[in-house]
Each structure stands twice: as structure tokens, then as C-alpha cells.
N, C-alpha and C positions, 0 to 999 in steps of 0.2 A: 586454440585460437582460431583455427579454420572454421569450426562449428559456429563460434560467436560471429565471425564475419559473414557466414552464410545466412544466419538468422537475421542479422542486421540488413543485409542486402535484400532478403525476401520481404522484410518489414517495410523497407522504404518503398518498394514497388506496390505493395498490397495494403497500404494504410489509408483507409478512407478518411476524409476530413471530419466526418461526424464523430469519429472516435475521439477527437480532441475534446468535444463537449463531454463525452463519457469520462475521459481522463480527468477533466476539471471537476466533474461531479464526484468522482471517486476521491479526489484530493480534498474536496470540501467536506465530504462525509467523514473522512479520517480526521481532518482538522477539528470539526465540530465535536466529534466523539472524544478526541483528546482534551479539548477545552471543557467538555462536560465532565470528564473524569477528574480534571483539576478542580473544577467547581464543586463536585460532589465526590470527594475522595472516599466517603463511606460506602458508596455503591461499589467501587472497585475493591475495597477491602472486604466487602460482603461476598463478592464473587470468589475471592481467593480463600476466604475462611470456609466457604461452602464446599470446597473441594479438598480432599486430603493430599493431593499432589503438590499444591503450592501453599500449604498452610504456613510454612516458615519463611517463605520468600517475600518478605515485606518490601524489599528493594524494588520489586516489580510495580508497587503502587506509585513509585516515582518514575521509573523508566518507561513504562507503557504510555502514560499520557504525553510525555515529551517526545517519544518516538512517533506517536500519532500526529502531534503538532508539527514537528519537523518534516516527517514524511508527507503529510498532507500538503504542506506548503511547497515542498520540492516537487511533488507530483502535479500540483496545480501549475507551477511554473514550467514543468517539463525538464527539470534539471536533475541529472543522474536518476532518471525515472526508473530504469531497470534495477539499480542498486537499492533505491528506497522501497520499491514494491517487493523485492526479495526480502528486505529487512522486515516488512510488515507481515509476510506470510506466516511465520511461526506464531505471531501474536494472534492472528485470526484462526489458525489451526487450534490454538489453545482455547479460544472463545467458542469454537464449534464443538470440539470433542471433550474438553475438560469442564468448562464453565457451564455450558448448556447440556452437558451429559449426553452427548451423542447426537447424531443427525436425526435419528428416529425417536427422539425423546417426547415429541408431541407438543413442545412448547412453541408458542407463537413467535417468540423472539429469535428463533433459530434461523429464519430465512434471511434476515439482514446480514449477519456475519457470513452466511454461505454466499450470498450475492457479492459481497465485498471481496471475499476470498477468490471467487471465480474471476472477478475483475482484476484483482492483483496478479493472478496467474496470467491473464490475458496481456496485461501491460508489462509484465516481466519479459514476455516474449516480444511484444510489439514495440516497446519503447515509447518515447515521448511523441513521436509522429512529426508531421511537417510543421506544426505550429508549436514549437517548444524551444526552450533555451538550448537543449542538446543540439537540435538541428541548426540553430543560429550559430552556435560556437563551432560546429563542424564546418559550416560554410565559411565562417570568418577565418578559420584556420586554413582552409583551402585557398581562399582569396589571397591571404598573406604569403602563402608559399609561391604563388604564381608571380608575385611582384618582387 
């Protein structure tokens, strides 16, 4: 618990305001990708059938789009940001290493999941920042304790 407290303390002191725009953009990208997967379920099924690792995991066709939709919404709002970014990291690792067949596969689509993965790692450390529901509820709780 001490490490989590120290990370949060450092994050509060060193969180520039422009990272809020980056957090919202990350959430929008995840939300749009989840919506796209729901609209075009054949694309997601094609990803899984192309790899031998996830050939029988048809439940992922349902779980991944909804995790992207919920995670994107929560990241945009800044509510439980660290939790939702950590939940997205395994999905993006799968996109980078299994679906696109490695970082050095030479495909042009690989950069988008890598950028999203780096941003997810960044916000799993940074948290929601000063303009987030996490921050609002933290201050609301502090104010109520004082009264």
C-alpha cells in the first residue's frame, strides 16, 4: 500500500494539465475501437481465427468490445482510471504480439496498438489527473471529513 500511496503522491505533484487531453483522446480511441468491433464483429473474429493461440476463445469476441467501450468511457471521465487502464493492457498486449504477430512484423497497423499500449501504461501510473472524477471524489470525501 505504501508504494501505491507514493505513486499517487508523485502523480499529483507532476501531472501537467495537457495530459488530461491525452487521457480523453485515449478513452475516445478505445471507445471508438470497441464500437467498431461491435459493428464489425467479423473483423474481430478474423483476428482470432488468424492466430492459433485464441482459435477457440470465441467469448473474447464479446468481452473485448465491451471492455473497450466501458474502459474508454471510464478513462474519458477519469473514474477508476488506473483500474481500467490496467484492465486494457492485456488486450493491447494481445493485439501487439498475437494478432499483429510481433512488434517487428512490418505491418503498418502495428503502431496504433503500440501507441495505445504506451498511453495505457502511462495512465496506469499517472491516474486520472486534476480534471477527473477520481480527483473530484477524492476532494469531496476530504471536504466531508472536515465537516
